[in-house]
N, C-alpha and C positions, 0 to 999 in steps of 0.2 A: 728412620727405618725401624720397623717392628722386628722383634725377635723371630717371628714366623717368616717374614719376608727374607731375612738374612739366612735362615735355615733352608728355605726353598732355593735361594741363589746358590748356596753352598752345595746342595744336592745336584742342582743342574750343572754346575761347574765340574763336580766329580764325575757325573755321568758323561759329560762331554769329553773329559780327559780319558775315561775308560774307552770310549768309542775311538778316540784318536789313537790310543795305544793298539787297539785291535786292528785298525786299518793299517797302521804302520807295520804290524807284524804279519798281516795276511799274505803279502807277496813272498816273504821268507818262508812261511809255512807251506805255501803251495809249491814253492820251488823245490822243497825237500820233503816229499811225502813220507809217511811213516814207514813204509816198507823199503825205502831206498830206491835207487835208480831202476833196478830191474822190475820192481813192482809197478813203478810208474809206466814203464814200457808195456807191461802186460795189460794194464788197465786201460791204456789208450785204445780208441776204436781202430779197427783194421784200416789200413791205408787203402785208398781207392785211386791209385796213381797210374793204373793201366787202362786208359780209355779204350784201347783196341778191344779188350776183353768185354767191356760193357756194350759197346756198339755191336760187336760180333754176336752177342747173345740176342740182342734185339733183331738184328738182320736175320739170323738163323730162324728165329721164331716166326717172323713175318714171311720170309721166303719159303719156309717149310709149309706154311698154310697154303701158299700159292701152288707149290708143287703137289700137295695132296689133292687140291682141286683139279690140277692139270691131269692127273692120273684117274681121278674119280668121275669127272663130268662125262656124260655119254658122248661118244664120238659123233653120233647123228645130230647132236645139238651144238657141236663146236662152232657152227656158223650162225647160231641163234643171235638175234639182236632184239632188244626190247622195243626199239624204234629204228626205222631205216637209217637215220642220220648218225647213229652212234656205232661204236665198234662192236663187232661180234665177240663172243666169248673167246675165240681163238686170238683175235686181234688184241683184246685186253691182256691176255696172257703173254703174248709176244711183246707187247709194249712194256708191261709191268716188269718183266724179267730182263728183256733186252735193253732197257734203258741203262743197265749197268755199263754198256759200252759208250753211252753219252758221258757218264761221269768219268770213265776211263780216259776218254778223249780230252776232257778238261784237265785232268791231272797231267797228261802228256803234252799239254799246250796245243792241242789240235782242235780244229773246227769240226763239230759233228753236224752233218747235214741231215735233213729229213729223209733224203734218199738213202742214207746209211741204215735207217731203221729196217728191221726184218719185216717182210711183207707176207701176208697170208698166202699169196700166190707162190711163194718160194717153197712151200711145204705141201707134200702130197697127202699126208694123213695126220691123225692124232699122234701116232708114235713119233713122227719126225718133230712135231711141235714140242712134245714132252721132252725129247732128247735135247732140243735147243734150249728149252727153259732150264733144264738141269745144268747144262754147260754154263749158261749165263749166270745162274746162281752160284755155281762153283767158282767162276771167275770173279764174281763180286765178293765172295768170301775171301779169296786170295788177296784181293785188293785191300780189304779191311785188315787182314792179318799183318800187312806190312805198311799200313797207313801211318803217315808222319803227322802227329798232332802238334809239333813244335813250330810249324811255320804256316803262313797263309798259303792259299791255293789261288792261282791266278786264272781267271777265265778271260774271255775276250774283252770284258768291260771293267772288271774290278778285281780287287783282292778279297778273297773270301776266308773268313774265320774257319779253321779246319773243323771245329765242333759243329758249326752251322752246316758246313758242307756234308759231313757224314750223317748229321741228323736228317738232312733232306734226302740223302741217299737211302736211309732206312724208312723214312716216312712215305716216300713216293709209292713204293709197292703196296704199302698199307692202304693208301687211298683207293687203289685199284682192287685190292682185296674186298673192300667194302662195296664197291660197285659190282663185283662178280658174285657176291652174296645175293644181290638182287636177281641176277640171272638164274641162280639156283631156285630162289623162292618163286619166281614167275613161272618156272617149269615144274612146280610142285615138288621140288627136291630140297633136302636139308644139307647144307654145307658140312663137309667132314668135321670141321672144328666145332660145330654146333650140335653134333650128335651125342647122345648119352654115352659116357665111357663105360666100357665093359668091365 
């Protein structure tokens, strides 16, 4: 071996030893930060351990847009349908908000039948439909406030992960919101959430 080769090997061994020492010390260093325990607690990101709060914010945002539409859409267009085979604006609204009671039935272990859904013929005018939508949204909010995310939810066929259940709960009215935007646009109207802010 040449002197140069020996020096290269010695340098490599010294470097490897230094890396090994650093790796061995790293856990100890991270376990005790410079500022002590309190500093470590302050530096940690805020805990997000309350799923009810997060789901509630999503629910209120989506359902709030539906209620704004309910109050804003002209009463003489409440029975408007883009095509004869689809729901009218009023029927979309009743379904999107009233489906709260289908989720409620699942939580209570009951069977929700199609006949249980609110019908357009049950309401005389826009004011009654808006009142129903507001009550349904309030009932949905109350359900989410006391939702238990620690156990699965049983429907008639399976056990459902509670996060999936409440995600679907919030997502369903969002689908109908998207449909109802089309009803606005086809009538030459701009949905409340799409208007410029004052």
